[in-house]
BAPANU-861326 format. One record per residue (C-alpha): residue number from 1; residue in three letters; x, y, z. Coordinates in steps of 0.02 Angstrom, whole numbers, padded with zeros to 5 digits. Example, Ala and Ser with C-alpha at 12.3 -4.5 7.8 and 13.67 -1.06 7.14 Angstrom:
<rs>
[1 ala [00615 -00225 00390]]
[2 ser [00684 -00053 00357]]
</rs>
This chain:
<rs>
[1 met [01346 -00962 00608]]
[2 arg [01229 -00886 00513]]
[3 tyr [01199 -00748 00629]]
[4 ser [01394 -00715 00606]]
[5 val [01412 -00726 00416]]
[6 phe [01274 -00586 00384]]
[7 phe [01330 -00470 00513]]
[8 leu [01525 -00497 00447]]
[9 leu [01452 -00434 00278]]
[10 val [01353 -00295 00377]]
[11 leu [01527 -00237 00453]]
[12 leu [01623 -00255 00278]]
[13 tyr [01478 -00145 00194]]
[14 ala [01494 -00021 00355]]
[15 cys [01689 -00008 00320]]
[16 gly [01656 00015 00139]]
[17 glu [01561 00175 00169]]
[18 arg [01703 00266 00259]]
[19 arg [01772 00416 00188]]
[20 gly [01877 00392 00024]]
[21 ser [01796 00202 -00021]]
[22 gly [01679 00283 -00168]]
[23 lys [01541 00144 -00124]]
[24 met [01373 00184 -00061]]
[25 val [01267 00050 00026]]
[26 phe [01090 00091 00072]]
[27 arg [01047 00009 00230]]
[28 tyr [00859 -00004 00296]]
[29 asn [00773 -00123 00418]]
[30 gln [00642 -00238 00371]]
[31 glu [00543 -00283 00538]]
[32 gly [00484 -00486 00519]]
[33 gly [00604 -00502 00383]]
[34 ile [00537 -00550 00196]]
[35 pro [00459 -00709 00176]]
[36 thr [00469 -00733 -00053]]
[37 leu [00531 -00607 -00165]]
[38 asp [00434 -00692 -00295]]
[39 pro [00323 -00555 -00363]]
[40 ala [00152 -00674 -00367]]
[41 phe [00161 -00659 -00187]]
[42 ala [00205 -00470 -00171]]
[43 lys [00052 -00438 -00057]]
[44 asn [00121 -00338 00081]]
[45 gln [00246 -00171 00089]]
[46 ala [00405 -00290 00154]]
[47 ile [00374 -00391 -00009]]
[48 val [00347 -00251 -00117]]
[49 trp [00470 -00139 -00076]]
[50 ala [00609 -00287 -00105]]
[51 val [00537 -00350 -00257]]
[52 arg [00532 -00179 -00347]]
[53 gln [00723 -00169 -00328]]
[54 val [00756 -00339 -00412]]
[55 phe [00608 -00327 -00554]]
[56 asn [00501 -00209 -00657]]
[57 thr [00332 -00183 -00732]]
[58 leu [00281 -00115 -00889]]
[59 val [00234 00067 -00823]]
[60 glu [00261 00136 -00661]]
[61 thr [00206 00271 -00560]]
[62 asp [00298 00426 -00513]]
[63 ser [00316 00533 -00339]]
[64 leu [00158 00628 -00394]]
[65 leu [00079 00451 -00434]]
[66 asn [00076 00500 -00633]]
[67 ile [00088 00329 -00730]]
[68 arg [00259 00323 -00836]]
[69 pro [00343 00198 -00959]]
[70 ser [00458 00070 -00876]]
[71 leu [00473 -00082 -00983]]
[72 ala [00364 -00030 -01105]]
[73 lys [00425 00148 -01196]]
[74 ser [00266 00177 -01281]]
[75 trp [00079 00123 -01275]]
[76 glu [-00095 00120 -01383]]
[77 val [-00260 00108 -01320]]
[78 ser [-00416 00057 -01436]]
[79 pro [-00575 00159 -01475]]
[80 asp [-00689 00034 -01364]]
[81 arg [-00538 00049 -01209]]
[82 arg [-00514 -00134 -01218]]
[83 glu [-00364 -00174 -01293]]
[84 tyr [-00192 -00108 -01233]]
[85 thr [-00036 -00117 -01376]]
[86 phe [00126 -00090 -01297]]
[87 gln [00286 -00059 -01374]]
[88 leu [00433 -00116 -01245]]
[89 arg [00622 -00075 -01242]]
[90 thr [00726 -00175 -01355]]
[91 asp [00880 -00150 -01216]]
[92 val [00829 -00246 -01072]]
[93 phe [00911 -00381 -01011]]
[94 phe [00880 -00526 -00870]]
[95 his [01002 -00521 -00736]]
[96 asp [01146 -00635 -00778]]
[97 his [01131 -00836 -00701]]
[98 pro [01211 -01000 -00749]]
[99 ile [01023 -01042 -00816]]
[100 phe [01062 -00944 -00961]]
[101 pro [01156 -00979 -01122]]
[102 gly [01334 -00935 -01052]]
[103 gly [01296 -00885 -00886]]
[104 lys [01229 -00712 -00957]]
[105 gly [01050 -00630 -00942]]
[106 arg [00962 -00631 -01096]]
[107 arg [00860 -00496 -01181]]
[108 met [00679 -00474 -01108]]
[109 thr [00539 -00483 -01246]]
[110 ala [00349 -00490 -01272]]
[111 asp [00352 -00681 -01232]]
[112 asp [00414 -00645 -01061]]
[113 val [00265 -00518 -01010]]
[114 ala [00139 -00632 -01088]]
[115 tyr [00208 -00779 -00961]]
[116 ser [00216 -00674 -00814]]
[117 phe [00053 -00636 -00824]]
[118 lys [-00033 -00796 -00867]]
[119 arg [00077 -00873 -00714]]
[120 leu [-00004 -00737 -00616]]
[121 met [-00185 -00813 -00651]]
[122 asp [-00129 -00985 -00658]]
[123 pro [-00232 -01079 -00521]]
[124 ala [-00052 -01189 -00496]]
[125 thr [00034 -01051 -00448]]
[126 ala [-00087 -01010 -00320]]
[127 ser [-00039 -00796 -00334]]
[128 ser [-00109 -00700 -00203]]
[129 gly [-00126 -00569 -00342]]
[130 ala [-00219 -00671 -00461]]
[131 trp [-00364 -00552 -00427]]
[132 val [-00272 -00402 -00532]]
[133 phe [-00320 -00502 -00676]]
[134 asn [-00492 -00619 -00624]]
[135 gly [-00643 -00579 -00696]]
[136 lys [-00551 -00442 -00829]]
[137 val [-00443 -00562 -00939]]
[138 asn [-00477 -00720 -01017]]
[139 pro [-00305 -00814 -00994]]
[140 glu [-00316 -00880 -01144]]
[141 thr [-00336 -00734 -01254]]
[142 gly [-00301 -00594 -01139]]
[143 phe [-00105 -00596 -01166]]
[144 thr [-00041 -00590 -01338]]
[145 ala [00153 -00587 -01398]]
[146 ile [00128 -00505 -01549]]
[147 asp [00301 -00484 -01593]]
[148 asp [00472 -00494 -01478]]
[149 ser [00426 -00320 -01456]]
[150 thr [00255 -00290 -01450]]
[151 phe [00126 -00346 -01313]]
[152 arg [-00043 -00320 -01306]]
[153 leu [-00170 -00332 -01176]]
[154 thr [-00364 -00376 -01201]]
[155 leu [-00495 -00343 -01086]]
[156 leu [-00659 -00439 -01059]]
[157 gln [-00732 -00255 -01035]]
[158 pro [-00655 -00083 -01021]]
[159 phe [-00600 -00050 -00842]]
[160 gln [-00504 00123 -00827]]
[161 pro [-00385 00079 -00686]]
[162 val [-00289 -00052 -00753]]
[163 met [-00135 00048 -00791]]
[164 gly [-00122 00062 -00616]]
[165 ile [-00126 -00106 -00590]]
[166 leu [-00002 -00125 -00706]]
[167 cys [00110 -00038 -00593]]
[168 met [00075 -00159 -00461]]
[169 gln [00236 -00282 -00421]]
[170 tyr [00123 -00438 -00448]]
[171 cys [00137 -00377 -00634]]
[172 ser [00327 -00383 -00630]]
[173 val [00423 -00483 -00784]]
[174 val [00507 -00635 -00742]]
[175 pro [00589 -00754 -00866]]
[176 lys [00513 -00931 -00874]]
[177 glu [00668 -01031 -00879]]
[178 ile [00706 -00975 -00700]]
[179 val [00549 -01010 -00641]]
[180 ala [00534 -01174 -00730]]
[181 his [00714 -01210 -00647]]
[182 tyr [00658 -01170 -00470]]
[183 gly [00478 -01183 -00445]]
[184 lys [00421 -01147 -00296]]
[185 asp [00602 -01085 -00251]]
[186 phe [00601 -00940 -00359]]
[187 arg [00542 -00851 -00202]]
[188 lys [00727 -00871 -00161]]
[189 his [00823 -00866 -00317]]
[190 pro [00722 -00720 -00393]]
[191 val [00800 -00646 -00568]]
[192 gly [00737 -00490 -00649]]
[193 thr [00779 -00358 -00741]]
[194 gly [00788 -00228 -00606]]
[195 pro [00909 -00111 -00526]]
[196 phe [00982 -00227 -00402]]
[197 gln [01013 -00413 -00385]]
[198 leu [01004 -00533 -00252]]
[199 tyr [01183 -00567 -00176]]
[200 phe [01158 -00629 -00020]]
[201 trp [00995 -00694 00088]]
[202 asp [00984 -00766 00267]]
[203 glu [00796 -00777 00285]]
[204 gly [00830 -00772 00469]]
[205 gln [00953 -00619 00475]]
[206 gly [00948 -00518 00304]]
[207 leu [00968 -00476 00139]]
[208 val [01095 -00396 00027]]
[209 leu [01069 -00339 -00160]]
[210 his [01211 -00285 -00277]]
[211 lys [01195 -00163 -00405]]
[212 asn [01140 -00237 -00590]]
[213 pro [01287 -00167 -00692]]
[214 arg [01186 -00200 -00854]]
[215 tyr [01026 -00104 -00790]]
[216 his [00950 -00020 -00941]]
[217 glu [00902 00165 -00864]]
[218 thr [01012 00303 -00854]]
[219 asp [00992 00476 -00796]]
[220 ala [00979 00658 -00891]]
[221 ser [01161 00653 -00900]]
[222 gly [01173 00480 -00989]]
[223 lys [01250 00397 -00810]]
[224 arg [01176 00216 -00785]]
[225 leu [01074 00193 -00632]]
[226 pro [01064 00161 -00509]]
[227 tyr [01176 00255 -00412]]
[228 leu [01200 00139 -00256]]
[229 asp [01302 00002 -00260]]
[230 ala [01239 -00114 -00132]]
[231 val [01056 -00129 -00022]]
[232 gln [01060 -00232 00134]]
[233 ile [00911 -00249 00219]]
[234 ser [00917 -00312 00408]]
[235 phe [00772 -00394 00481]]
[236 val [00778 -00337 00665]]
[237 asp [00616 -00375 00752]]
[238 ser [00593 -00216 00860]]
[239 lys [00536 -00042 00807]]
[240 gly [00638 00014 00934]]
[241 thr [00777 -00058 00916]]
[242 glu [00786 -00015 00740]]
[243 phe [00753 00185 00780]]
[244 leu [00906 00167 00892]]
[245 leu [01010 00108 00760]]
[246 phe [00938 00251 00661]]
[247 arg [01001 00374 00776]]
[248 gln [01169 00275 00786]]
[249 gly [01201 00326 00589]]
[250 gln [01190 00106 00582]]
[251 leu [01020 00143 00455]]
[252 ser [00999 00251 00311]]
[253 phe [00816 00274 00326]]
[254 ile [00679 00228 00431]]
[255 asn [00491 00192 00386]]
[256 glu [00394 00267 00530]]
[257 ile [00443 00276 00724]]
[258 asp [00415 00184 00865]]
[259 ala [00294 00256 00985]]
[260 thr [00416 00254 01130]]
[261 phe [00511 00374 01035]]
[262 lys [00371 00491 00955]]
[263 asp [00357 00625 01090]]
[264 glu [00552 00628 01100]]
[265 val [00551 00663 00912]]
[266 ile [00400 00751 00845]]
[267 thr [00314 00897 00912]]
[268 arg [00113 00897 00939]]
[269 gln [00096 00995 00771]]
[270 gly [00184 00845 00689]]
[271 thr [00353 00946 00654]]
[272 leu [00533 00881 00686]]
[273 lys [00593 00935 00855]]
[274 lys [00719 01078 00863]]
[275 glu [00862 00961 00931]]
[276 trp [00845 00838 00814]]
[277 glu [00878 00975 00651]]
[278 gly [01020 00943 00563]]
[279 lys [01030 00771 00651]]
[280 ile [00912 00673 00540]]
[281 val [00763 00728 00406]]
[282 met [00597 00703 00421]]
[283 met [00470 00675 00265]]
[284 lys [00285 00680 00258]]
[285 thr [00160 00622 00115]]
[286 pro [-00006 00586 00102]]
[287 tyr [-00032 00392 00100]]
[288 leu [-00178 00317 00008]]
[289 asn [-00245 00245 00169]]
[290 thr [-00412 00286 00280]]
[291 glu [-00427 00214 00447]]
[292 tyr [-00607 00186 00486]]
[293 phe [-00702 00091 00600]]
[294 gly [-00828 -00043 00490]]
[295 ile [-00989 -00086 00515]]
[296 val [-01087 -00247 00445]]
[297 met [-01227 -00205 00351]]
[298 asp [-01292 -00375 00315]]
[299 glu [-01445 -00422 00401]]
[300 ser [-01433 -00603 00389]]
[301 lys [-01265 -00617 00497]]
[302 pro [-01230 -00624 00685]]
[303 gly [-01275 -00500 00789]]
[304 val [-01313 -00369 00651]]
[305 lys [-01510 -00352 00658]]
[306 asn [-01522 -00334 00839]]
[307 ser [-01372 -00203 00840]]
[308 pro [-01427 -00011 00869]]
[309 leu [-01315 00006 00728]]
[310 his [-01425 -00068 00605]]
[311 asp [-01512 00123 00622]]
[312 val [-01436 00228 00497]]
[313 arg [-01458 00390 00622]]
[314 val [-01355 00289 00750]]
[315 arg [-01221 00260 00634]]
[316 lys [-01220 00432 00602]]
[317 ala [-01245 00494 00782]]
[318 val [-01070 00381 00809]]
[319 asn [-00994 00474 00668]]
[320 tyr [-01035 00660 00746]]
[321 gly [-00997 00588 00933]]
[322 phe [-00815 00598 00925]]
[323 asp [-00685 00731 00908]]
[324 arg [-00558 00666 00762]]
[325 val [-00446 00818 00751]]
[326 lys [-00381 00815 00939]]
[327 met [-00385 00635 00928]]
[328 ile [-00225 00640 00780]]
[329 thr [-00166 00787 00863]]
[330 tyr [-00142 00718 01027]]
[331 leu [-00152 00532 01015]]
[332 arg [-00030 00527 00838]]
[333 asn [00047 00700 00831]]
[334 asn [-00033 00771 00679]]
[335 lys [00028 00613 00595]]
[336 gly [-00135 00606 00466]]
[337 ile [-00266 00699 00426]]
[338 pro [-00435 00706 00514]]
[339 ala [-00565 00594 00401]]
[340 thr [-00706 00736 00377]]
[341 ser [-00731 00702 00200]]
[342 gly [-00789 00538 00125]]
[343 phe [-00709 00377 00125]]
[344 val [-00574 00414 -00018]]
[345 pro [-00429 00495 00060]]
[346 ala [-00332 00636 00034]]
[347 gly [-00179 00620 -00102]]
[348 leu [-00316 00555 -00233]]
[349 pro [-00367 00693 -00386]]
[350 ser [-00544 00660 -00375]]
[351 phe [-00507 00695 -00174]]
[352 asp [-00607 00841 -00149]]
[353 thr [-00683 00933 00038]]
[354 ala [-00794 01040 -00046]]
[355 ala [-00876 00893 -00154]]
[356 val [-00887 00762 -00014]]
[357 arg [-00927 00831 00146]]
[358 gly [-00908 00714 00281]]
[359 tyr [-00932 00701 00473]]
[360 his [-00858 00815 00607]]
[361 tyr [-00870 00816 00795]]
[362 asp [-01051 00880 00826]]
[363 pro [-01118 00816 00995]]
[364 val [-01277 00926 00973]]
[365 lys [-01309 00836 00797]]
[366 ala [-01272 00671 00875]]
[367 arg [-01388 00690 01017]]
[368 lys [-01528 00738 00921]]
[369 leu [-01506 00580 00793]]
[370 leu [-01491 00460 00961]]
[371 ala [-01654 00551 00988]]
[372 glu [-01743 00495 00827]]
[373 ala [-01691 00324 00852]]
[374 gly [-01772 00311 00999]]
[375 tyr [-01620 00333 01122]]
[376 pro [-01629 00507 01184]]
[377 asn [-01452 00531 01273]]
[378 gly [-01436 00358 01262]]
[379 lys [-01553 00276 01361]]
[380 gly [-01618 00102 01315]]
[381 met [-01485 00089 01209]]
[382 pro [-01412 -00093 01191]]
[383 gly [-01207 -00090 01226]]
[384 met [-01093 -00120 01070]]
[385 thr [-00894 -00211 01046]]
[386 leu [-00780 -00110 00957]]
[387 val [-00629 -00235 00910]]
[388 ser [-00464 -00165 00853]]
[389 ile [-00293 -00225 00835]]
[390 pro [-00175 -00172 00993]]
[391 leu [-00102 -00043 00895]]
[392 tyr [-00236 00071 00862]]
[393 ala [-00339 00023 01036]]
[394 asp [-00277 00195 01096]]
[395 leu [-00395 00282 00957]]
[396 ala [-00544 00145 00984]]
[397 asp [-00554 00183 01188]]
[398 tyr [-00532 00392 01133]]
[399 ala [-00694 00356 01024]]
[400 ala [-00768 00244 01148]]
[401 arg [-00744 00374 01290]]
[402 gln [-00808 00513 01192]]
[403 leu [-00971 00421 01137]]
[404 gln [-00994 00358 01323]]
[405 glu [-01026 00538 01353]]
[406 leu [-01170 00533 01227]]
[407 gly [-01229 00400 01314]]
[408 ile [-01180 00272 01166]]
[409 lys [-01101 00114 01262]]
[410 val [-00948 00062 01166]]
[411 gln [-00850 -00056 01246]]
[412 val [-00665 -00086 01160]]
[413 glu [-00596 -00286 01139]]
[414 val [-00411 -00303 01061]]
[415 met [-00378 -00449 00953]]
[416 gln [-00221 -00506 00884]]
[417 arg [-00225 -00440 00675]]
[418 gly [-00215 -00601 00601]]
[419 pro [-00371 -00690 00687]]
[420 leu [-00460 -00509 00668]]
[421 ile [-00442 -00509 00496]]
[422 asp [-00506 -00674 00466]]
[423 met [-00672 -00651 00568]]
[424 val [-00693 -00488 00485]]
[425 ala [-00680 -00577 00320]]
[426 lys [-00820 -00693 00379]]
[427 ser [-00940 -00562 00453]]
[428 ala [-00906 -00629 00631]]
[429 val [-00869 -00456 00696]]
[430 pro [-01001 -00328 00687]]
[431 phe [-00899 -00187 00727]]
[432 phe [-00714 -00157 00677]]
[433 arg [-00586 -00053 00675]]
[434 ala [-00487 -00088 00489]]
[435 ser [-00376 00016 00367]]
[436 trp [-00382 00019 00190]]
[437 ile [-00237 00044 00069]]
[438 ala [-00239 00096 -00095]]
[439 asp [-00173 -00063 -00222]]
[440 tyr [-00157 00075 -00351]]
[441 pro [-00187 00271 -00377]]
[442 asp [-00356 00283 -00412]]
[443 ala [-00509 00292 -00317]]
[444 glu [-00585 00133 -00385]]
[445 ser [-00491 00042 -00255]]
[446 phe [-00576 00109 -00113]]
[447 leu [-00735 00122 -00181]]
[448 ala [-00746 -00065 -00239]]
[449 met [-00760 -00093 -00060]]
[450 phe [-00953 -00052 -00062]]
[451 tyr [-00979 -00123 -00235]]
[452 ser [-01107 -00252 -00190]]
[453 lys [-01038 -00398 -00320]]
[454 asn [-00873 -00415 -00223]]
[455 pro [-00852 -00516 -00084]]
[456 ala [-00742 -00499 00088]]
[457 pro [-00624 -00441 00055]]
[458 pro [-00633 -00295 00008]]
[459 asn [-00829 -00274 00044]]
[460 tyr [-00805 -00308 00215]]
[461 thr [-00960 -00194 00276]]
[462 arg [-01072 -00317 00158]]
[463 tyr [-01152 -00143 00080]]
[464 asn [-01270 -00179 -00045]]
[465 asn [-01344 -00029 -00113]]
[466 pro [-01410 -00030 -00306]]
[467 ala [-01394 00137 -00345]]
[468 phe [-01201 00137 -00297]]
[469 asp [-01178 -00022 -00398]]
[470 gln [-01226 00072 -00544]]
[471 leu [-01119 00210 -00528]]
[472 tyr [-00991 00107 -00488]]
[473 glu [-01004 00022 -00639]]
[474 arg [-01028 00167 -00748]]
[475 ala [-00873 00253 -00672]]
[476 leu [-00762 00089 -00736]]
[477 gly [-00809 00127 -00927]]
[478 glu [-00789 00302 -00919]]
[479 thr [-00627 00381 -01014]]
[480 asn [-00652 00557 -00957]]
[481 asp [-00561 00578 -00807]]
[482 ser [-00641 00738 -00747]]
[483 leu [-00834 00648 -00763]]
[484 arg [-00742 00493 -00688]]
[485 tyr [-00714 00592 -00537]]
[486 lys [-00874 00661 -00524]]
[487 leu [-00933 00484 -00538]]
[488 tyr [-00814 00425 -00392]]
[489 gln [-00870 00588 -00288]]
[490 glu [-01048 00549 -00320]]
[491 met [-01033 00347 -00233]]
[492 asp [-00934 00431 -00074]]
[493 arg [-01053 00530 -00033]]
[494 met [-01185 00397 -00031]]
[495 ile [-01054 00313 00071]]
[496 val [-01059 00460 00194]]
[497 ala [-01252 00456 00195]]
[498 asp [-01273 00279 00231]]
[499 ala [-01119 00277 00360]]
[500 pro [-01069 00098 00338]]
[501 val [-00922 00156 00385]]
[502 ile [-00845 00290 00512]]
[503 pro [-00677 00360 00430]]
[504 val [-00544 00412 00561]]
[505 phe [-00401 00487 00478]]
[506 tyr [-00307 00477 00311]]
[507 asp [-00156 00417 00343]]
[508 met [00025 00500 00304]]
[509 val [00190 00410 00264]]
[510 met [00328 00501 00389]]
[511 arg [00495 00435 00357]]
[512 phe [00655 00486 00419]]
[513 arg [00827 00487 00325]]
[514 gln [00998 00528 00364]]
[515 pro [01058 00694 00315]]
[516 asn [01190 00609 00184]]
[517 val [01050 00521 00102]]
[518 leu [01002 00615 -00052]]
[519 gly [00872 00583 -00180]]
[520 leu [00738 00484 -00094]]
[521 ser [00583 00526 -00124]]
[522 ser [00413 00492 -00049]]
[523 asp [00238 00463 -00134]]
[524 gly [00050 00418 -00078]]
[525 leu [00093 00225 -00115]]
[526 asn [00242 00220 00019]]
[527 thr [00353 00166 -00126]]
[528 leu [00542 00131 -00091]]
[529 glu [00605 00197 -00265]]
[530 leu [00830 00182 -00245]]
[531 arg [00862 00205 -00424]]
[532 arg [00929 00388 -00412]]
[533 val [00979 00385 -00228]]
[534 arg [01147 00434 -00173]]
[535 ile [01237 00454 -00008]]
[536 glu [01360 00575 00025]]
[537 glu [01522 00538 00102]]
[538 val [01531 00632 00293]]
[539 glu [01664 00722 00321]]
</rs>
């Protein structure tokens, strides 16, 4: 019965999009569903995409990852970089809800911002996003409502990337009385200030959001946003089926493409095949995600001290020992950029291939390093196990085969994602495949992985270099962007030299949309921004 109710709604919306209806419904699929719409638990892309439609943050990033106003219209920073004072918009209202007087959403104030941030840090909330303020803000004194339209954030010490953190959906503003009414059930009864509001949600089948008629933003001509009338999200648990639905015109866009159809749609050069031109539109953008092989450096952890990877020369040999360019061309149809610079990916302003030179395929150098380490042509070297999730087993196998030609014996073991993450966090896997996606558009999000005072996560390799730590701490307080970027590059060069990781490729966002979907942008954080999306009627 639940199944039929949701798909009856789907049918009604599909009918509503026929020529002359005037209704615009954006439809996408979220494989695996959405577990919560509470922004305090917006820990993955599925949740973030949906939460972004319902809630707003003080500031946000644009398509170029520049920080711009959202709920805050302006802000000032104190000379010591510890106090951030935000002037809030006074025309923002929460969605209508029976809990509010008269059922009408009340105006958002600075008290709501302070409450939302304190809630995020409150142990009783058990938010997966508490880390964004932990160690940076005193929850008792750090969030202050000066008056209804003025909010002040006070840091314990300067932290230059804080504005990027405030863009995260964890920092969405929520109404206290609605949260108090629903408690933990706020996850399925969300009320925010965003462009869309919850209309229908069957957690096993799909979700429908309706346009917020009182949304505060307008376009350049004064027309109230959003343009769309609704957003419909299905939960089909198959990327292959998702692509078939997209091809039939039943989805407005898809993010990524099922491997089964990759070669049918995309050339080896990473372009759309001619037979698909005009039928669908492909969008590619550098993604702030580095795919890598990680190496545990802490000798006290199991299997580390006796591993050949304990020797930096062997780690460098592995870095030189496989061809990233061919790997990305033949296994990923050029979806991604071979990681021949440092760990910080393309798409960030501090990324500079001239300033940070990484590794490229050079079997001669690899053999020389192996000989220096006492393993000429790999002779006498113990075997190693590289653990990967199924999705990236082909990349691990490719690298292992090329390393075998140098005498480096690598066996690939495949493990499901959840157990592997748990084991990597416990340093129980000395050699592993992993990825790191930026939480906010600053290289610090990547370099924090190597700060010795950080636990795992993010320091999965247990890297410990006092010189790196000193540069990292300097960078956190550096207010001059150019100087901070130079510090980031110096740290990245240290990572290249010490090789606790083997960067494989910098990822790319690859999206496909229907030709009649206009205004859909793409950025390095893979944000789903729907406020300015339009859907043209099909002739």
